[in-house]
C-alpha positions as CSV (number, residue, x, y, z in Angstrom):
1,M,11.8,-4.2,-17.4
2,Q,9.4,-5.1,-14.6
3,T,6.3,-2.9,-14.7
4,A,3.2,-2.4,-12.5
5,K,1.1,-4.3,-15.1
6,N,3.2,-7.4,-14.6
7,E,3.0,-7.4,-10.8
8,M,-0.4,-5.8,-9.9
9,T,-3.5,-7.5,-8.6
10,R,-6.0,-7.2,-11.4
11,R,-9.2,-8.2,-9.5
12,V,-9.5,-5.2,-7.2
13,T,-12.0,-4.9,-4.4
14,Y,-13.0,-1.3,-3.8
15,V,-15.4,0.8,-1.8
16,L,-17.5,3.8,-2.6
17,E,-16.9,7.0,-0.8
18,T,-20.5,6.8,0.4
19,D,-20.0,3.4,2.0
20,S,-19.6,3.2,5.8
21,I,-16.1,2.5,7.2
22,E,-17.7,-0.5,9.0
23,T,-18.6,-2.0,5.6
24,A,-15.1,-1.4,4.4
25,Y,-13.6,-2.9,7.6
26,R,-15.7,-6.1,7.2
27,S,-14.5,-6.4,3.5
28,M,-10.9,-6.0,4.6
29,M,-11.2,-8.6,7.3
30,A,-13.0,-11.1,5.1
31,L,-10.5,-10.7,2.3
32,G,-7.3,-10.3,4.5
33,I,-6.3,-7.1,2.8
34,R,-5.2,-3.7,4.2
35,H,-6.0,-1.2,1.5
36,L,-9.1,-0.4,-0.6
37,P,-9.3,2.1,-3.4
38,V,-12.2,4.5,-2.9
39,M,-14.3,5.2,-6.0
40,R,-16.7,7.9,-7.0
41,G,-18.4,6.6,-10.2
42,D,-15.5,5.2,-12.2
43,K,-12.8,7.5,-10.7
44,V,-10.4,6.7,-7.9
45,V,-10.8,9.4,-5.3
46,G,-8.8,8.0,-2.4
47,M,-7.4,5.0,-0.6
48,L,-8.7,3.6,2.6
49,S,-6.2,1.7,4.8
50,D,-6.7,-0.4,7.9
51,R,-4.9,2.4,9.8
52,D,-7.6,4.9,8.8
53,I,-10.2,2.5,10.2
54,L,-8.3,1.8,13.4
55,Q,-8.0,5.5,14.0
56,N,-11.8,5.7,13.9
57,S,-12.6,2.7,16.0
58,Y,-12.2,1.3,19.5
59,L,-12.3,-2.0,21.4
60,K,-15.3,-2.8,23.5
61,N,-15.5,-6.2,25.2
62,G,-12.8,-7.5,23.0
63,Q,-14.6,-6.5,19.8
64,R,-13.5,-3.8,17.3
65,V,-16.3,-1.1,17.2
66,V,-16.1,1.1,14.1
67,E,-17.4,4.7,14.3
68,P,-20.5,5.3,12.2
69,M,-18.8,7.3,9.5
70,K,-18.7,7.3,5.7
71,V,-15.5,6.5,3.9
72,A,-15.3,10.0,2.5
73,Q,-15.0,11.4,6.0
74,V,-11.7,9.6,6.7
75,I,-9.8,9.5,3.4
76,R,-7.1,12.0,2.5
77,D,-7.8,14.5,-0.3
78,V,-4.8,13.3,-2.4
79,V,-4.6,9.9,-3.9
80,H,-1.3,8.6,-5.3
81,T,-1.6,6.3,-8.4
82,C,0.6,4.7,-11.0
83,F,0.1,3.6,-14.6
84,P,0.3,0.0,-15.9
85,D,3.6,0.8,-17.7
86,S,5.2,2.4,-14.6
87,S,8.5,0.7,-13.7
88,I,8.7,-1.1,-10.4
89,S,11.4,1.3,-9.3
90,T,9.0,4.2,-10.0
91,V,6.3,2.5,-8.0
92,A,8.7,1.9,-5.1
93,E,9.9,5.4,-5.2
94,K,6.3,6.8,-5.2
95,M,5.5,4.6,-2.2
96,L,8.6,5.8,-0.3
97,V,8.2,9.5,-1.1
98,H,4.5,9.6,-0.2
99,G,4.7,7.1,2.7
100,V,2.0,4.8,1.3
101,H,1.9,1.0,1.0
102,A,-0.5,0.7,-1.9
103,L,-1.0,2.4,-5.2
104,P,-4.1,2.0,-7.4
105,V,-3.0,1.3,-11.0
106,V,-5.0,3.5,-13.4
107,T,-5.1,4.1,-17.2
108,E,-4.3,7.6,-18.6
109,R,-8.1,8.2,-18.5
110,G,-8.2,7.3,-14.8
111,K,-9.8,3.9,-15.0
112,L,-8.9,1.5,-12.2
113,V,-7.2,-1.6,-13.6
114,G,-5.3,-2.9,-10.6
115,I,-3.5,-2.3,-7.4
116,I,0.1,-2.8,-6.4
117,T,1.2,-3.0,-2.7
118,S,4.4,-3.1,-0.7
119,S,3.7,-6.8,-0.3
120,D,3.9,-7.2,-4.1
121,L,7.3,-5.4,-4.0
122,L,8.6,-7.7,-1.3
123,A,7.5,-10.7,-3.4
124,I,9.5,-9.3,-6.3
125,L,12.6,-9.1,-4.0
126,R,12.0,-12.6,-2.6
127,D,11.8,-14.1,-6.1
128,A,14.8,-12.1,-7.5
129,D,17.9,-14.1,-8.4
130,F,20.7,-12.4,-6.4
131,S,24.0,-14.1,-7.2
132,R,26.9,-13.9,-4.8
133,D,28.6,-11.5,-7.3
134,Y,26.3,-8.8,-6.1
135,V,27.1,-9.3,-2.4
136,I,29.9,-7.1,-1.1
137,P,31.4,-8.5,2.1
138,F,31.2,-6.1,5.0
139,E,34.2,-6.1,7.4
140,Y,33.7,-4.5,10.7
141,E,36.4,-4.1,13.3
142,T,35.2,-3.6,16.8
143,P,36.6,-0.4,18.3
144,K,38.8,-0.8,21.3
145,S,37.5,2.4,22.9
146,L,35.2,5.3,22.4
147,S,38.1,7.4,21.3
148,D,38.7,5.0,18.3
149,I,35.2,5.9,17.0
150,L,35.5,9.7,17.4
């Protein structure tokens, strides 16, 4: 069974809730990432996405200007996480149900040990060995008129 532990990124860049969103934005741009776990001490207290930053910024003379705010001011109160032994289907289901694209991977005590993203899930699909036995041909007949559909 594929688990979060097997597919997660182990070296996780994170921000503190007291950091500015400008600092977070610069980190995201430098690393080419879209999500950062937000920490308070050794606990994950939120996730910051590039969308959160874009909603609190504007363009001026072709440059992105980020509002002078702390990360804590823009993150949501609820953070969705998974465990290292969570199955990939559980991870995908959590992402779909909660409308998120990244989950911090935490231990039962809440220690951050990784992150898994929707890009990681797409890589799993890309690398999957789908044989033709699993493909069901779809036959579609073009209706002659609207009454054929109804």
